[in-house]
C-alpha positions in Angstrom: 15.1 38.1 -2.8 18.6 39.5 -4.2 21.4 36.9 -5.2 24.5 37.2 -3.3 27.5 37.5 -5.9 28.1 34.0 -7.2 24.8 32.7 -6.5 22.6 31.0 -9.0 20.1 32.5 -10.9 16.8 31.2 -10.8 14.4 31.9 -13.9 10.6 32.7 -13.8 8.8 29.6 -13.6 5.2 28.3 -14.1 3.5 25.0 -13.0 2.0 22.0 -15.0 -0.5 19.9 -12.8 -0.6 16.3 -13.7 -3.7 14.3 -12.2 -3.5 11.4 -9.8 -6.7 9.3 -10.2 -8.0 6.9 -7.6 -7.8 3.6 -9.6 -10.7 1.9 -7.7 -13.1 5.0 -8.2 -11.9 6.7 -11.2 -12.0 10.2 -9.1 -9.5 12.5 -9.5 -7.6 12.5 -5.8 -5.5 15.4 -6.7 -2.4 16.3 -8.4 1.3 16.8 -8.9 2.7 19.9 -9.5 5.4 20.0 -12.3 7.8 23.0 -12.4 8.8 24.4 -15.5 11.1 26.9 -16.0 10.4 29.9 -18.6 13.3 30.9 -20.9 13.9 34.3 -22.2 12.1 33.4 -25.6 9.1 32.4 -23.4 9.3 28.6 -24.2 9.5 26.1 -21.3 12.1 24.0 -20.0 12.1 21.0 -17.5 13.9 21.8 -14.4 16.4 18.7 -15.4 17.7 20.5 -18.6 21.2 21.9 -18.5 21.7 20.7 -15.0 20.1 24.0 -13.7 17.7 22.2 -11.0 21.3 20.4 -9.6 23.1 23.8 -9.7 20.1 25.6 -7.8 20.0 22.7 -5.1 23.6 23.5 -4.1 22.8 26.9 -3.7 21.0 27.7 -0.5 19.7 31.1 -1.3 18.5 30.0 -4.7 16.9 27.0 -3.4 15.1 29.4 -1.0 14.0 31.8 -4.3 12.9 29.0 -6.2 10.5 27.5 -3.1 9.1 31.2 -2.7 8.1 31.1 -6.1 6.7 27.6 -6.3 4.6 28.6 -3.2 3.2 31.6 -4.9 2.3 29.1 -8.0 0.4 26.8 -5.5 -1.3 29.5 -4.0 -2.5 31.2 -7.3 -3.4 27.9 -8.9 -4.5 25.4 -6.2 -5.7 27.3 -3.4 -8.9 28.1 -5.2 -9.2 24.2 -5.7 -8.7 23.2 -2.2 -11.8 25.6 -1.3 -14.0 23.8 -3.9 -13.4 20.4 -3.6 -12.9 18.5 0.0 -10.0 16.3 0.0 -8.0 17.4 -3.0 -4.3 17.8 -2.5 -1.2 18.9 -4.6 2.0 17.2 -4.3 5.6 18.8 -5.1 8.9 18.3 -4.7 10.7 19.9 -1.5 14.2 19.5 -0.7 14.8 17.8 2.7 16.9 21.2 3.5 13.7 23.3 3.4 11.3 20.4 4.4 13.0 19.6 7.7 13.4 23.1 8.7 11.3 26.3 9.9 11.6 27.5 6.4 8.8 25.4 5.2 6.3 26.9 7.6 7.4 30.4 6.7 7.1 29.7 2.9 3.6 28.6 3.4 2.7 31.5 5.8 3.7 34.0 3.2 2.3 32.6 0.2 -0.9 32.1 1.8 -0.9 28.2 2.0 -0.4 27.9 5.5 -4.5 27.0 5.8 -3.9 24.1 3.5 -1.1 22.7 5.1 -2.8 19.2 5.1 -3.7 19.2 1.3 -0.1 19.3 0.5 1.9 16.0 0.1 5.7 17.0 -0.1 7.6 14.9 -2.0 11.6 13.8 -1.9 13.5 11.3 -3.9 14.0 7.7 -2.5 17.9 8.8 -2.5 17.2 11.9 -0.3 14.8 9.8 1.8 17.8 7.5 2.6 20.0 10.5 3.9 19.9 11.6 7.5 18.7 14.7 6.3 16.1 13.4 4.6 15.1 11.2 7.5 14.7 13.9 9.8 12.7 16.3 7.0 10.2 13.4 6.8 9.9 12.8 10.4 9.6 16.7 11.0 7.3 17.5 8.1 4.6 14.5 9.2 5.0 15.9 12.8 3.8 19.4 11.4 0.6 18.0 9.7 2.6 17.7 6.2 1.8 14.4 4.3 5.1 13.2 2.8 5.8 10.9 -0.3 8.9 9.1 -1.5 9.1 9.5 -5.0 11.4 7.8 -7.9 11.2 4.5 -6.1 12.6 1.6 -7.9 15.6 4.3 -9.3 17.9 3.7 -6.6 20.2 1.4 -5.0 18.2 0.9 -2.0 16.9 -2.5 -0.8 13.4 -2.4 0.2 14.0 -3.3 3.9 16.1 0.1 3.8 12.3 1.8 3.8 11.3 0.1 6.9 12.7 3.0 9.2 11.1 5.7 7.6 8.1 7.8 8.2 5.9 8.7 5.3 2.5 8.3 3.8 2.7 7.6 0.0 5.3 5.6 -2.0 5.6 6.8 -5.7 6.6 3.5 -8.0 8.6 5.3 -10.8 7.4 5.0 -14.4 10.7 3.2 -15.6 8.7 0.4 -13.4 5.5 0.8 -15.1 6.2 1.0 -18.7 7.3 -2.7 -19.1 4.5 -4.2 -16.8 2.5 -5.7 -19.7 5.7 -7.3 -21.4 7.7 -8.4 -18.4 6.6 -11.2 -16.0 9.7 -10.0 -14.0 8.3 -6.3 -13.6 4.9 -8.1 -12.8 6.4 -9.8 -9.8 8.6 -6.7 -8.7 5.2 -4.8 -8.8 3.2 -7.5 -6.5 6.4 -7.4 -4.2 5.9 -3.8 -3.4 2.1 -3.6 -2.7 2.9 -6.6 -0.4 5.5 -4.1 1.1 2.9 -1.0 1.3 0.5 -3.1 3.6 3.1 -3.6 6.6 4.4 0.0 5.9 0.9 1.2 5.9 1.4 3.7 3.1 -0.5 4.1 -0.2 1.0 3.5 -3.4 0.8 6.1 -6.4 2.3 4.4 -9.7 3.6 7.3 -12.1 3.4 7.4 -15.7 0.3 5.7 -16.4 -0.2 6.3 -20.0 -2.7 3.7 -21.2 -6.2 2.1 -20.4 -4.3 -1.3 -19.8 -1.8 -0.1 -17.6 -4.7 1.5 -15.5 -6.5 -1.9 -15.3 -3.5 -4.0 -14.5 -2.4 -1.5 -11.6 -5.4 -1.5 -10.5 -6.0 -5.3 -10.4 -2.4 -5.7 -8.5 -3.8 -3.6 -5.7 -2.0 -0.1 -6.5 -4.1 2.9 -4.8 -3.7 5.4 -7.5 -2.4 6.3 -11.1 -0.5 9.3 -12.1 -0.1 10.2 -15.7 -1.8 11.7 -18.8 -4.4 9.0 -19.3 
């Protein structure tokens, strides 16, 4: 898609896939697609580097271009897995401005991902979810058959009660809440509070940043459903 004058240029991208494991069975349930931009010299950059993703998300044309490239990668990489492995899913960050409109269906159809709609989990951050646009995006996505996850839980300024009115399927505990678990009693208490919250909300819990056997064992014992990380 050509860029109008003054719009943000979106570099080529590739995807890394971080496994999501059922902590109770050890089975790989899915993966999160982690976007990496390809620099001119061939090296890879995180979207957060140099504030590029923030600039892209403020440019409607650049956001659509980014999502088109992202769904092309998903169709290439994930669709064969969907065909071979029943129940396997891929989660990916989708801005509310795309998730809450017909644009998401256009992207899925154009990329060939439409047959796998129910195998996609769209993630938006806790901060985004609590906006009017985010709430509407969550409701519209779930109504269309796309599962949704609230990402980065524990990093924002919201209270637990604010989540009660949201419609979503998975709550992702940020890695910053996982790393201190084995050293901090307060972190353990907070985790158990989140587990207790998940029941009334009828959502699954995924803990991010799981890097050790001890963390995985602790999270499983606490009642967390899934672990995501490089362990």
